[in-house]
N, C-alpha and C positions, 0 to 999 in steps of 0.2 A: 879409678881417682883415688888417691890417698889423701888422708886428713891425720887431725890429731884429736878426733872426738871419740870418746869410747862408750857408743851406745849398747853394745852388745860384745860379750867376752868371745862369742864366736867369731868375729871379725878378726880376732889376734889368731896368728899362726902358733903352733907348738913351740916354735923356736922362740916367740915373742914372750908368751907366757913363760917359758923357763928362764929367760931373761929378767921377768917382773919377780920371778920367785928368787932367783939369785941377789937380785938389788935389796929383795926386803930381807934376806938373810944377812947380807953385808951391812945393813942399817942396824939389825938385832946385834950383831956382833962387837959393832962401834958406833953406837949412837953420836957419841961426842965430835965425830969426824964430819956429821952433818949436821951440825947447830945451827950454821950460815948459809946452808947451800940455796937457800930461796931469801936471802936478804933483799927486801926492797920490792918483794912480790906479794901480790895479793889474791886471794881466794874467795869467791863471791859463793856462799851456800844459801841457794833459792829454794826453800823446803815448803810445799805446798800442802802437805800433810805431817802428821806427828812423826817425829823420830827422836829418838836418844842416841842410840849406839852410832848408826851411819852419820848423823849430823856432827856430833862432838867428836868422832873418830876423824872425820875430815878436818875439823877446826884444829884439833890437837896436832893432826900430822902435820899440818901448815905451820902452826907454831914452834912444833919442835925442829922444823926445819928454817927456822929464821924469818919467816914470813908473817902475813896479818891477815884478817877474815874481815869480810863484811856479808851482809843479807839478812834475810828474814827468815824466820820458822814459823809464821803464821800470816798466810797471803792476806788477811783481812788489817793488817797493820803495813799494808803497803798499796801501791796504786791499783793492784787487782781487786781491790775491794771498790773501787771507781770504774770498775769495768774495764779496765787497761788489758788489751789483746796481750797473749803470751809473745808475740811478735816483737811488739814495742817493749815489753818488758826487758826480754831478753837482749834486745838491741841496744838498750840505753846501757844495761849492768854490765854489757862486755864491753863497752867503752871506760867503765871504771876497774875492772878487774883483769887480771892475767891469765884467770883459769876459773871456770864455774862448776861447781857440783850442784846438781837439781834432782829434787825428788817430786813427783806429781801424781794425784791418784789417778789420773786418765791415760790409758794405754797409747803408745806412740809418742807421747809428749817430748820426749828426750830427742826423739829423731827430727821432730817439728822444729824444736828450739835450735837444733844445730845448724839448720837452714838460717838462722838468724844471727848467729853468734860470731863475734868477730875472734876470740878466744877459743882455745880448748874446752870442749863441754862433757862432763862425766854424769853418765846416767846413773843416779843413785835410787831408781826404782821408779817404774810408770805404771802404777796400777797393779794388776794381778800380770803382768806382761814380764818385764825383765827386772833382774837385779845383779848387774854384771861386777860391782864391787863387794858384795856379800859372798859372790862366787870365787873374787880373788882371795878374799878373807877365809873362804873354806879350802882352797888348793894348797894356799901356804900352811894353813893347819896339817893338811894331808902329808904335804912334803915333807915339814917339819918332824912330825909324830908318827907317820907311817914310812917315811923315807922315799915314797914313791907315789906314782899316780897313775900307774897302771896296774893291770892284773889284781883287779879289786872286785868284790863282790858288794854291791852298795845299796843298803835299803833306803828308799824314801818314803816317810810316812806322814799322812795327814792331809791337809786340803792341797792335793795336787793339781787341781783343775786352776785354782787362783793363785796358788803359790808360786811368786815369780822366781823367788830364790831357787826354788826346785827345778824351774825350766832352765836357767840360767846354769846351774849344775850338771843338770844331766847333758845339755848341749856341749859344755866344756869337757866333761871326762868321757863323753862319748868318742873323743877323738883320741883317746889315748888305748894302746894295744892291751886287749885281754879283759877289759872291764866288763861288768855285766850289773844289771839292776833288779832289783825286786821293788815294784811300784804297789805301796800298800795303802790302800785306802777305801773309801764305800764307792759304792758304783756311782753316785752322782758326783763325787768327786776326784774321779780318774784324770790323769794327765791329758791335755788337748791332743787331738789327732796330729798335729803338727810335731809335737813330740815324738810319737810313736814313728813318724815319717823320718825322724832323724835318726834316731834309733836304728832302724832297719837300714838306712840310706849306709850307716856306718858300719853294717853287719854285728851290732853290739846286741848280746842275748839281753832279754829280759821277761820276766813273768809277772803277772798281775795276782795279787794277793789282797784278801779283806780280813786277814787274821795277823795280826802283830805276832803274839805268841808262838805261832808256827813259821812264820818267816824270819824270826829273829836267829835262828840256832846256828846259823853257818855264815853269817854276815862278817866281813871285814870293817865295815861302815855302816852305823844307823844315823841317818839324817831325819831327825823328827821335827815337825812344823806345826804350827799351832793354826787351829780352825779358825778362821779369820773373819769376825764379826762384822767388818766394813765391808767383805764384798758379798754379804748375802743380802739379797732383796726385803727379806723379811726377819724378825726377831724368831719367828715361829720355825723357819727355816735353819737357822742357826742352832737353836736349843737342839733340834733333832740330830744334829752331826757333833757336838762340840765334846762329847763324852765318849764318842765311840772307840778313839785311840788314846791309850793312857800308857806310859811306860812305868811299871813298878818294879818293885823288887822282885815279885814272883815272876815276872815276864824275863826280868834281867838274868835271874840265875839260869835261864836256859839258854843265854847266849855265850861266847867264847870269850875266854880270858882277856884275848887281844884284840877283841871288837873295841872300838872307839865311838862313843856318842857324840853327835855334833846337832846344833840347832842355831837357827840366824837369830834368835831371840826378837822379840820379848816372849818369856814363856808366860802361859797361863796356867791351865792347868794338864797340859800334856806328858810332863814329866814329874813324877812327885819328888818333893824334896828332899827325901831319904838318898835318891840316887846322888844326889851333889857331892858327896863324899867318896864316891866310886870312883877309883883311878881310871876308870874307862869315860867317864864323863868329863868332856873337854869344853863344853859350851862357853865357859867364863874364860878361859886360856885362849879359846876361839877368838873371841871381842879382841884382845890385847894383839894377837897375830895380824888381826884385820887393819889396826893402825899402822903397823910397819908395812903392811899390803900396800895401804893408801898412800904412805909416805913416799914408797917406791913408783908407783903410779905418778903421783904429781913431779917427781923428778924426771921421769923418762918423758912426759908430755911435755914438761918445760925445758929441758935441757938437751935431750939426746933428739939431734937431727935425722937419725937413722930409725927412730921410733916412730913410724908413720903407719896408720891404720888404714886398713883397705875398705874403702868405702863400697856397700852393695851397689850394684848396678840396677838403676830403676829407670822407670820411663814414665811420662805422662799419659794417662788412661782417661778414656772418656766415663769409664765405670766409676761409681761412687761407693767406697766402703760403707756396707750396713751394720757393722759392728756398733752397739748403741754406745759401746766403752771407749770408742776409738776418739781422738783428738780431733778428727776431721768433723766430728758432729758438732764440737762447739767452737771450733776455730774455722769457719767457711772459708776464708781466703786461701788457705793452704791448697798447695797444687795435688792434684790426683796421682800421687807416685804408687806405681806398681811395680811388681817383678815377676818373673815365670819361674815356678818350681814345681816339679813333678808332673808336669804338664796343664797346672793350674795358675790362673791369676791372682796373685796375694796382695795385700796392702802393704805399702811401702813403710808405713808407720806400725801398725800395731801387729802384722803378719797375721792376719785372720784372711781367709779365702774370701776372694770378691766373687760374687754369684754373675 
């Protein structure tokens, strides 16, 4: 089945990703041509957890296209504080807006919300699961700065277990020929097994490293991420991990001159500020590219009848997902959706294996 919901960038074909990038570059080249492209349209931003770049980027994107925005950035200022279900919130808001951008701290929420939305819904991050529009930001940046999305050696560093930006980026770049990855993390914060499965399925070489200084020497791209305090169960666990990987001048001096540094932001302590003036540091410019990528996405979802997204085939299951971070744990009315992958049954919302 085809729809207009962007839950996971993996659902897009390489052809569609390339179309998105081309549209973004056209907007960059001639932004005045798009000032009235979304006249009369309304974007609802439903942000159940804090955000600076993603929320403001979407709001600015819609305003630059001539549209308007509604929404909330604190669920306690909405009927959610009164106990309203996700289903009811989305059912109501999708009657007000033409498109929804939603962020939520619980895994699988975007998929759940899409079941009840009457308009296109964009996943702006669901817990530690996925963040497809950050990946859109990343690939627009890579396309513009590197001139390609293939034949690169990409180092990803930091919290690879809970880092939804990392998961989405790896899944997308694994589609392109000749890419390889260096997965740099502590043993406790390594990527989930389903990401390893995707790399192996795509025949994408990867190596695991616990040493940034050693791994940085031959990379085309270094993708730094923060150790996310909000994903840890205790402050002690966070404190034990937060300073393990820090990109400083000494380490950067070991890197190639044409390597670029990306970061989804916010930065906490994982890149020292003296790196900011290095021409390889592109994370602030990356945020600007993201706005153009989101403008392109809004236009394609609202105006391009051929830009349809393939929905993953799921089935009703008798099994319940036991992932404590899954949306099914807090919204019990949701159908028990699952799909088969590599001979295993996976949750249709959070992508975790169902035992």
